[in-house]
N, C-alpha and C positions, 0 to 999 in steps of 0.2 A: 262378446267382443273378442275374447281370447279362448283358445282351446284348452280345456282343463285336463291335465294329466292325472293319472291314477297314482296315488302315493302309498297304496297298500303293498307291503312286502310279500312278493309271491315267489315260490320256489323256482318256477320256470324262469321268471324274470331275473332271479338271483343268479342262476346258472349262466344266463346271457351276460350279466354284468361282469363276470370274471374275465371277459375278453378285454375289459378296460378300454373300450373305444369311446372317445368323446364325440358328442354331436358337434359338427362344424357350425360356425356362426354364418348365418345366411345373409345374402345381400339385402333382403328386406329388413333384417334387424339393423344392419349398418345404416341403411337409409333412414329408418325411423329414429334411430338413436341420434343421428345428426340433426333431427328436427327438435331436439330437446332445448327449450328456451326457459331460462329462470331469471329474467331480469329483475323481477319484483320479489324474489325469494331470498331470504337470508338464512344460512345454515350456521351451526355452531362452529366457532373458529378452532376449537381444540381437536377437531376430527382430522386425522392424518390419512389422506387418501392419495398419496403420491403415486403409489403403484396399485393398479387395479386392472380389471379386464379390458379397460379402454386405453391402457397405456400403449403407445405406439411401439415400444420395444418388446411387448409381449405378443407372442404368436400362440393363440389359443389352440391351433391345430398341432402344435409341437408339444408332445407329452411332457418332456423334461421341463420346459419353461413354464408350462401350466402347473405342474406339480410344485415347482419352486415358488410361484406366485401363490398357490393354494396354501402352502405352509407359512409363507411370510405374511399373508393377510391375517392370519390368526383367527378370523371369524368370517362367516359367510357374508355378512353385511358389507364388510370392507372389500371382500373379493368381488362383490357385485357393484361396488361403488354406490351404495345406498347411504343417503345422508339423513340426519335428524334435522327437521325444519325448526328453526328458532322463531322466525317472523315471516309474515306475508304482508308486503306493503301495498296498500290500496291508495291510489292518488286521487285527490279531489281538487279541481281547479276553483280558485276563489278570486274575486275581484274586489278591491277597495277603491271606490270612486269618490274623489274629493270634489265637492261643489262649493264654491265660494271661498277658496283658499288662495286666490291670486291677487288679493288686495281689494276685491270688489265686495267682499262679504262683511260680516259683522266685525266691527272694530278694526277694519283694514287688515285682517290677518293675511299674511303673505308667506307661504311656505314654498320653497323652491323644489325643483325636481330632485336635486342632490340631497336635500334634507329629508324628503320623503323616503327615498331609497335607503339613506343612511340610518334612519330611525326604524323603519318598519321591516328591514331585512332581519332584525333581531327577534321578530315575532316567532314563536314556536312553530316550526314547520312540520312537526309530527306529534301525534297523540295516540296513545294506546287505546284500543277498544276495550272499555272496562265494563264490568257487570255490576249493576247496583242491586242491593237487596230489596227488590220490589216484588210483591206477590202475596203469599199467604200472610206473612208477618213482616212488617218493616217499620222502622222509625228513622228519623234523621239524626238521632243522637246516640243510640246504642251501637256498640261495635259489633260488626258482623262481617267476617272475612268472606270474600267471594272468589271464585276461581279466576286465575289469570288466563289471558287469551294469547293467541299467536298472531292476531290481526293488529296491524298498526296503520293508522291513517296518515298519509303524507299530503301536505298542502302545497299546491303550486300557486303562489300569490302574485297577482298582478296589481300594481298600484298605478293610478292614473288621476290626472286633473282634467277638469272640463273647461270649456270656454266661458268667459264671464257672462255671456248672454244666457247660458243655462241657469245661472244663479238668478238672473232677472226673471226668467219664466217661473222658477220655483217660488220666488217671492210673490209674484203676481198670483199664483195658484193658492198661496197661503193667505195673503192679505185681502184679496177680493172676497173671500168667503169666511172671514172672521165673524163670529157671532158672540155677543156678550152673554154671560150666564144670567144676567138680569133680564127678566122677561119683558120689561117695558123699555129696554134701552133704545130701540129704534122708534119709539113713540114719544120720546122726549118727556117721559113721565118717570119720576123717581118716587118709589114707594119706600116706607120704612124697612130697613134691613137690606136694601139693595146696594149699599155702598161697597160691601166686600165683594159683591158679584159683578159690579160694573168694571172692576179692574181685571177680571178674568175672562179671557176670550178663548174660543175653541174653533177649530176648522175640521172639515171632513177628511180623514186620512185617505179615503178611497179616491178622492180627486187627485191628490198628490201622487198616489200609487199609479193612477192612470197616466199621469204625465211621465213618471219615471219608467213605467212599463214601455211607453213609446220610445223613450231614450234607449232603453235596454235593447229593444228590437232593432233600432237603428245601428247601435254599436255591436250587434250580434253577440250579446252576452247572455241572453235568456235561455238558450237551448242547451248549451253544453258547459255551463258554469254557474256558480252561485255568486251573488253580488251583494255587497253592503255599501250603501250610499251614506257618506258622512256629509251632512248639510251644515253650512254656516251662513244662513241668510241674515240680512240686516234685520234688526228688531223692529216690530211694527211702530214703536214709539218714534221712529225716524220717518214714518210714512203716513202720518195723518191721525194717529191715535193720540189723544191729548194726554192721557195718563202716562207719565214717564215711568212709573213703577208697575205698569200693567204687564201681565204675563199671558202667554198663550200656549195651547197644547192641541192635542189631536183627540177627537172623540167621534164615535159613530152614534148618531141620534142627537137628541136635545138634552138640555140641562134639566135639573129637578124643578127649577123655577118655571121653566117653559112647559114641562110636562104637566105640572099642576094646572096650568091654564088650559091645556088641551083636554084634560080628563072631563068627560061628559059635557064638553062645550057645545051648546046648541047651534053656534054659528058655523060649525064645520059641516059641510055637505058631504056625507059619506056616499060613495057610489053604490048602486044597487048590487053590483057583483060582489062587493066586500061584505055587505050586510047579510049575504047568504052563506058566509063562511062560518061554520060552527065546529065541524069535525075535521079530522086530519084528511079524510077522503075528499071533502069539499075543498080543503086547502090545496090538495094535489090537483084536483080538476081545474081550479083557478089558474095555477101555475102552468099546467099543461096546455091550457088554451093559449098562453103566450109563448109556448115552447121553451119554458125555462129549464125543464128537465130534459134537455137535449142530450143526445149521445155524445160522449166524450171522444176526443180524438184518440185514435189507436196509438199505443205506446211505440209501435214500430215506425210510425210516420215521423221520423226526425230528420233534420237536415244534416249535412255533412259536418263532422266535428271540427272544432276550431283548434288549431295547434297552439299549445300553451308552452312557453319557454320554461326551462328548469329554474328552480328557486324563485326568489323574488326579482321581478323585472319591472321596469317602468315602461308602460305602454302609453304613448302620447295619443289621447283621444280628443285633444283640443280642436283639431281640424274637423273631425267627424262630428263632434258635439256642436260645433258652430254651424255646420251644414244642417243638422237637425233643428237647432234653434231658429235659424232663418226660415226653415220650412214651416215650423210651428207658428211663427209670427205671421207668415203669409196665410196660413189656415185661419188663424184668429181673425185676420182682417176680412177674409171671405165670409166667415160665419157671422161676424158682427153685422154685415150688410143684410144677410138673410134673417128672416123672422122665424119665430117658433112655428108659425102656422105652415111655413113652407117645408118644414122638416118634422112632421108629426110623429114619425116612428123613431126619431133619434133620441133615445133615452139613455140615461146613465145606468150602466149595467154592472157595476163592480160587485155588489153583494152576491150575485150568482156567478162569481169567478170569471167575469169577462173584463178584466182590467186592461186587456190589450185592445179593446174597442175604442180606439182613440177618437175616431170620428164622432161617435155617439157621446163622447165625454166633452167634446169641445164646447157645446152649448152650455153645459154646466159650469165649465171653467170661466166662460166670459160673463156668466151671470153673477152680479154682485149682490152680496147679502146686505140688504138695507130695508127689509120688510119686517113687520111684526111677526110674532110666532104663529098667530092664527093664519095670517096671510101666507106665510111660508109653508105651513102645514097643508093649507088648501092647494097651494101650488104643487106640492108633492102628490096629493091625491089626484090632481088633474093630469099631471104629465110625468110622474115618477114611475119607476119600475114597480112590479108587483111586490117585491120585498120591501121597498120604501113605503108603498101604500099600506101594506100589512103592518108595518111598524107604526105608522100614524093611526091606523085603525085600532091597533092594540092599545096605543096610548090613550085613545078616546074611550075605549071600553074598559080598560083596567088601569089601576094606579101603579104603573110600572115606574122604575127608578132609572136614573141616568147611568150611563157608562162613564167611568172616571176618565179624567184627562191624563194623557201620557206624552212622553217626548220621544218614544221609540216605537216603531211599528213594523210588524211582519206582514207583508203583502200576501196575496193569494198566489203570486208567481214565485220564482226562485230569487227573490231579492227582498231586502229589508232596508230600512233607513233609520238613521240617528240624527235628530235635529239638536245641535248643540246650543242653539239660541232659545229654544222652547224651554218652558219650565222655570225653575227646577221642580220636579215632582218626586214623590217617594211612595213606596208601597212594600208590603210584606206582612207576615203573620202578626196579629195583634199582641199575642202573648208568646214569648219564646221564639225559637227559630233562628236561623243564621242566614247570611248572604242577603240582607235586606237591601233594597234599592233606596238609596238616600239622596239627598239634594247634592251630595258631593261625589256620587258615583260617576257621573259624566263630567269631564273637565270643562270649565268655562273658558271661553276665548279670552286670553289676556289682553289688557289694554296698556299701551305705552304712551307716555307723554312725548312731546317733541324733544324735550331735554334728554329724556332717557334714551330715545332713539339715537340722538347725537352722541351720547356717551358710549353706546354700544358700537357705533361706527368708528369712533376715535380710539377705542380701547386697544392698546397694543399688547403684545405678548408679555406676560408677567413671569418674572423669574422668581421661583420660590427660594432658591439658594444661590444668590450671586457670589457669595464668598467661595473661593477655590477650595479652602480646607474643608468646609462643610459639604461642598459638592462632591469632593473626593471620598469623603466618608459615606455619603449616600450611595455613590456608585460602587464602592467596595462592598457595602452590605447587599446591594442588588446583585453583584457578581457572585457573592457567596451563595445567595438564595437560588439563583438560576443554575449554578453549577451543581448544587445539591439536588435540585429537581431533575437535572439532566442525568446525573449519575444514577439516581434511583429509577428513572423511567426509560432511559435510552441506552445505557451501557451494556445491558445483558444482550449478547448477540444471539443466544439460542432461542429466545422468545420471538414468536411471530407477531408483527405489529399490523394494525389496520392502517388504512390510508390516513385517517385523522391523526393517529399516533405518530406516523412518519412525518406528517406535516408539522406537528407540534415540535418534534425533535429538531427538525431543520430550522424552525423559527428560534428555538432556544440557542442553537449554535450561532445563528446570525446575531442574536442579541449579545451573546458572550463576546464575540469578536468586536462588535460595536463598542461595548463598554470598555474592553481592554484598550481599544484604539483611543477612546475618549480619555481614559485615565492617563495614557502616555502623553496626550496633548496637554492635559491639565498639569501633569508633572513638569513638563517643559516650561509652561507658563509660570508655575510656582517658582522654579529655579531662576528664571529670568527676573522675577519680581524680587527675589532675595538678593540677586546680584546687583540689581539697580537700587538697593536700599529701600525696598517696599514702595518704589515708584511704579505706578500702573503703566503697563506697556501700551504704546499707541496702536499696536497692531491688534485688531479684533478678528479672531477666527470664529467662524460659525460653528456652533455646537452640532454634534451629530444627532439627528432625530432618533430618539430611542423611546420605546413604549415600556416604561418601568413597572414592575409589579408592585413595588413599594410606594408608588406615587410619582408621577412625572415631575422632574425638576424644572421642566419648561412646559407651560400650559398656556393656552389662549382661552380666555373666558368670553363666551358669546352671550347671546340673549338667554339668560337663565329662565325667565318666565316662559318663553316660548319652548325651550327645551323641556321644562317641567310639564307644560301642556301636552306636547307631543308624546312624551314618555307615558303619561297617564292615559292618553288616547290609545297608545299602543297596547297597554295593559287591558283596556276595555275590548279592543278588537281581538286580542289573543283569547280572552275569556269567551268572546262570541263564537269562536270556532268550536269550542267544546259544547256550548249550550244551544247553539243554533244549527250547526251543521252536523256534527258527529255526536249525537246523543247516545247515552249508554244503553246496554241491553238489560232487560230484566233478568231476574234470577231463574225463572222457570224457562222451560224449553220453548224456543221459537222455531217453527218449521213451516215451510211452504206447503200448501195443499191445493190440488187442482180444483177441488170442489169444497165449498164452505157452506154449511147450513146454519143459518141464524134462526134459532127457535125462540120466539118471544112469548113468554107466559105472563099475562096480566092477572095477578091474583088479588082480588078485592074482597073487602068485608062490608061493602056498603052499596047503596044505590043513590047516594046523595049528589054525585057529580059524575060526569063522563070522563074516565081516565084518559080517553083518547081524543079529547077536545083539541082543536088545532093549537091552542096555547098551552095545553097540559103536556101529555106525551104525544108528540106529533110523529106517528109511525111512518108516514110517507116521507117526511123530511129526514127521518132516521135512515130509511132505505136509500134515499138519494145521496146522502153524505157518505154512507158506507160504500156505496158503489164507486166513489172516487178512488177508493183504496184497492180496487180490483185491477189485476193485470189482464192483458188481452187474452191470455190462455186460461185464465181462471173463470170459474162459474160460481156466482153467489146465488143462494136460494134463501128466501125469506118466508117464514111461517109465523103466524101469530094466533094465540089461543087465549081465551078468557076463562078463568076459573074462579068460582065463588067459594069462599071459605065456608059458607053455610052448607054447601053441598059436599065438602071434603073436610071432615072433622079432624082427620090426621094432619092435614096441611095447616089448619087453624091452630092445632096444638103445637105443631113444630114452630110456627111463627111466634106465638105468645110465650113459649118456653125459651125462645132465644132473645126476647125483649128484656133489656136491662136499663138501669138508670145510673147516672154519674153526675157528680157535682163539678161543674166546669166554671173556671174564671173567664169573664168576658168583659167587654166594654160597651156601655149603653150609648144611646144617642147623645147624651150629655157629656160624653168623654169621661165617664166615671167607671172604675172597676166594680164589677158586681159578680157574685157567685149565684148561678142558677142551676136548677136540676134539669137535666136533659135526658130524654129517652134515646136509646140507641139499640141497634140490632147487632148481635154478636155474629160475625161472619163465619166463624168456625162451627158454632152450634147449628146455625141454619144450613150450612153446607152439608154437614153430616146428615141432618134430617132429610134434606132434599135428595141426597144420594140414595138413601134407603127407600124413600117413597117412589122416586121416579125410576130407579133401576128395577124395582119390582113390577112396575106397570108398563114401562116403555123403554126398550133397549136402544132406541135410536136418539135419545136425548143427549147422551154424553158420548165421548169418543170411546169406541170399542177397541181400538188398536192399543195394545200394551206398549208402554214406552220401551221395554227391553227388547221388543221385536224390531231391531234396527234394520234387519235385512229387508223387511217389507216396507216399500215406499208408501208414505202416507198419501192416499188418494183423496180421502174425505175427512173433513174436520167439522165437528159439531160444536157450536158455541151457544149453549142455552143461556137465555137472559131472563131472569126472574124479577119482575117488577111487582112489588107489593104496594097496592093502592089502598091506603088506610084513611078512614074518616075519623079525624081527631082534631082537637083545638091546639095541639102542641106539635112542633116539628120533630121528626124522628130522623136520625142519621144512622149510618152503618159504621161500626167501630169508632163512634164518637165524632168523626169529622167528615165522612163521605156521604154524598147522596147516592153514589153508585161505586162499586168496587169490583175489580177484576181479580178472580182467584185463578188457580191453575187450569180449571176445567169448567168454569161458569162465570157469569156476571150477575151480581145481585144489586138491585136498586130499590129505592123506597120513594113513595109519593104520598103526600098528605094534602088535605084541603086547606092548609095555611098558605095564603098567597105569597107573602114575603116575610123574611126574618133576617136578623143580623147574623153575619158569618163571623169567622175567627180571623178575617183578613181586613187590613186597614190600608186605605189608599188616600193620600193627601190629608191625613188626620181625620178621615171620616170612615166609620165602620161600613164595610161593603155589605150590600144586601144580596140575598139569593132567594130563589123561588122554590120553596118545598113542593109546590103543586106542579112544577115543571122540572123534572130531572133529566131533560133531554141531553144537555151538554155533558153532564157527568156520565150518562149512559154511552154516549158516543166516545168519550175519552176512555172509559173502561173497556169497551168493545174493541177499540183500536189497540189497546194494550194487550188484550187477549189474542187478537188476530195476528198482529205483527210486532209486538213488543214496543209499541210507541210510548215512550216515557215523556213526561212533561218537560218543557224547556228549562224549568227551574231546577231540575234534579240532576245530580251528578254523583260521582263516587270518588272519595279521597283514599288512595292506597296508603298514604302515610298514616291516616287516622283509622283506616279499616272500617269506615262507616260511610253511609250516604250523606251527602251535603246538599245545600241549596244555594242557588244564586238567582234572585228574582228579577234581575234586570230584563231578561228576554221573555218574561211571562206576560206578553202583550199580544195584540192582534185580536181578531174575532174568531179564533179557533176554539175547539172544545177544551183544549188543555190550558188555555189562558185564564189566569186568575183575576185579570183586570177587566173582564167583560162580564156584565150581568145579564144582558139581553140573551135569552135562551136559544135563539136561532143562530147558531154558530156554524162555521164552515171550515173544513179541512183545507190546508194550503199545500203547495207543492213541496215545501220543505218536509212536511210530515209524511206525505205520500212517499217521497223518496227515502225517508228514514225507514219506513216499514219495508220497502223493497230491499234496502241495504241491509236491514236486519236479517231478512231471509238469506241473503248471500253470505253475510258474515257468520251466521250460525251454521250454515251448511259447510262453509269452508273450515270453520273451527272443528266440526265433527270429522271432516275429511282429513285434515292435518292430524287429528288425534288418532284415526285409524292407521294412517301411514306411519306415524312415529311409533305406534305400538308394534306394527309389523317389522319395522327396521330394528327396533330394540330386540325383538325375538331373534332375528337373524344375527344380530351382534352377539347374542348369547350362544349361538351355535358355533362351537369351536371347530376349526379345521385340523385334520390330522391325516396320517397315512391310511388309517383304518377306514375312514369314510370317503377317501378321495375317489376310489373306483366307483362305488355306488352313487356318490353324490353328484358327479357331473353327468352320469348316465341317466339318472331317473328323474330328478326334479327339474321343472321347466325353467331353465336359466334364461332363455330368450324372452319367454312370455312374461316372466316376473319382472325383469329389468325394463322391458318395454312398457309394461303397465305402470311401473314406478315413474318412468320418464313422461309417459303420456299424462298422468295425473298432474305432475308438476307443470307441464306445458299448459294444461287446462287452467290451473291456478293463475298462471301468467296471463292467459287469455282473458280470464275474468277480470284481472286487475286492469288490463287495457280497456275493456268494455266499460268498467266503472269510471275510468278517466273520461270517457266520452258520455257518461251518464246514460248509457244504454243498459238499463236494468233488466229488460226482458231477456236479452241475450245472456247477460251475466248469470241470471237465475238458472236458465236452461243449462249452461255449461257447468255451474257449480253443483247442480243436482247430479249431472253425469259423473262429475269427479267424485262426489260423495259415494255414489253407487260403486264406482271402480275401486275406491279406497277400501270399502268393505270386502270386496273380492280380493284385493291385494293382501289384506290382513289374513283372510282365510288361507290364501296360498302360503303365506309365511308360517302360519300355524301348522299347516300340513307338512311343510318342509321341516319344521322342528320335530314333528312326530316321526317323520321318516328317519331323521338323523338319530333320534333316540332309539328307534327300532333297529337301525343299522348298527349302532354301537353294541346293542344287546346281542344281535345275531352274530356279529364278529367275535364277541367274547365267547359265545357258546360253541361256535364252530371251530374255534382255534384248537389245533392238534396238540396233545400233550406229549412230552418226551417218553421214550420206551422205558427208561430207567425209573422214571416217576410212576409210570403205569405198573411196572413190576412190583415196586414197593407197596403200592396200594393193594394189589392182589394178594401179596404175602400177608399183609396186615389183616385183610378180610379173612383169609384161611385160618390164621392163628386165633382170631376172635371166634370163629365157628367152632374150632376144636375146644376152646376153653368153655364155651357155652354147653357143648355136648357132654364134656366131662362133669360139669357141675350138675347137670340133669341126672346123670348116672349115679353120682354120689348121693343125691337127694332121694332117689328111689330106693337105694340100698339101706337107708337108715331105718332102724326099728323104732316103733312107737312105744311109749310107756303105757302100761295098763294100770288103770286105777280102779280098785274095788269100790 
């Protein structure tokens, strides 16, 4: 992109430089420098660049002014106006949509527009991009410092309320499809033990996601922003459910009581096409016949971006949402008239990521759940999607377990929802851990009686200090405090202040003047009171409104329960930004590659079962889900190979030498603590063994590019996935807790023929089950972590504690990283896909900023002087280096603008170009440093000595020569002694 100048000191070039002619600044340089935009870049405030080569008063073609600037700059970096970058701000648009908060929702909760903006504008609008210690070794308790980053995410938050009719549609979508966990609830039959299940209801979250997806499309929120819906529907007990203490939640699939009825039930008529599915290849053929594995939409095909206002704004979506609600009611009416036979191809398609197919969801939403479990399962087999049919078929063939109920859900699109009426539910690690999701994590809608509401309306301003003497004392203390703060922070005129500091100082001065004025008023009142012999004056002057640091002496107490509710909800939403939108980076390197090879090795020691059965490790489903994480310019290549341990003794030895045991505490099905001996595979040992074995046999398994070779752009990345399929009666994990684990250069997974086993995770007081025979979800999660640094939603990093932390609230949905999903056929969502793309960009930008800051630091260490002035301006490429610096920063700014529009394809392309230019900039700076060092040495050598000094040196040399000659002569004339 730029012409590289030679930095070697040549004698001919040196003789030319003695003319001390400076290269003039070209017009092209002036035009390009004017294009320098740094809206999203924050530099260090302590850098003084008042005078530099871009100063209008400096004429670079004037030798005297240039020399003066050269000497005053003190270093090359300041002369060239090069800055050290402190932060790069990446903006992400967020929507908070409130449904059921206009008095039509649960307990008549009514929050005004003013209250929403007043409370939620305090939500943290910026978060640092942190690195969490995930990789070779990591725990959630041990301290482990990670590098700081220069990337900071800024959030543009939009708050909105919807029309009351939207809440009505949400309630219908929930209540029409509630099913009881009791298997015979709709048969009017009560069995022993069904009492606790009859009060627990669940509904399909994909149906509500379809409804909200349609709303997002209508409001134009789904393409260029992320959305969190906060739902406050009325409780089902107010709409036909007799149990007043009943609870409901969201679940994909059926409950355990219902699944027991479906297992090997002869009344279910399984279609012939499903009976033929046994392997992953047959699974793929079945889905391809229905075009489920269809080509995804190109990332470049996006609509025009939506303009988002700065900071938190209130966008009124009530009119638009009412239009949508009226349209949906009309569609419901039309589809109720039509029968299922007239729309045979209209199927519910949410599990294969088609939540926006609203038309095909309408029939499901108007269908009321009132059939027995067998009849409902047969209905799914007859007219459900292939994924739904495979779920029922799997429940019929295998003793699978239920997915737990939750009150929060992450959809396949760019939105999630929180239902404040559902639950309460709780989940987290059974033993140890932090950040548990408890029954009090989400705030419950407060209820006020009519008397309490009247008290709130009639409550007047409460004066904490009506007495004048006491109020004067308070104001005097406040005045002393504010003046002290002002003197310490604002009196120093030499220090440069930021805009926030200036605003704070102005506010302090305003409060000081207000307090002094109020003290004068109170003093006059007090004197009048004393003159009138302590008789209160009839004149009442209004007090000045002052926001005191020590506590307001005049406050109005409003609805405290509502304020507590909103403040806690604000805390939940603030935490959601960290765990749902901007997840941390892992400790190992994350880099974009144009071509990624996924090499799967199935290493087995048996022939007892097929490791690639459709329910075991479904290789075709693995490929389909990984393909979702591919950018349009990327190429993914998949290879699979089966290896028998009986044919490779070294591989068998490596496995068994890495197998270890541990005594783990756990909770059994009777909720009792129990210590059991578990087998686990040590990831470090097996990694070292695999590196030795496969590097000797096949050089294309691991990445051949060395990490230190930063100049060479990574074109190909290899991700080897080693799946050990073991025939044993005990479940085996990796490093005690994982079915699959991502290391820096490989993924290791384990599969045993144990169908289900208790995990170390508890949901709603029940030990969660997992399938040792099917590690598909864990392999998908580990592969995504290795590919693009996708960290689970529950993981974050605390800079204060210097350790990884957990928050399990958002570990929901049917994604591979969710801990509240047991069914192994999981799906990546758009949150996770965007996170991987954003990790590519953030990592590339971090490396780019690092190279540029290193180069600027080098030039700041190159001191300017008269000695290097002549050669400096004549030899090193002033124009190209400065233009390259400005072009890189403009590219950073362009990347930030593209991320704001969620255009990740464009952002990745520009960030890679910036990273490449940054390496070139660093090399230029290093060459400049070398040139200046050589120039200093040459100038010292070639400097002429005075004649007097030269004469003294010659005389001293002659005297030394004479002395040495005389000593040699005397030594030769000396006689030696003879000894007989």
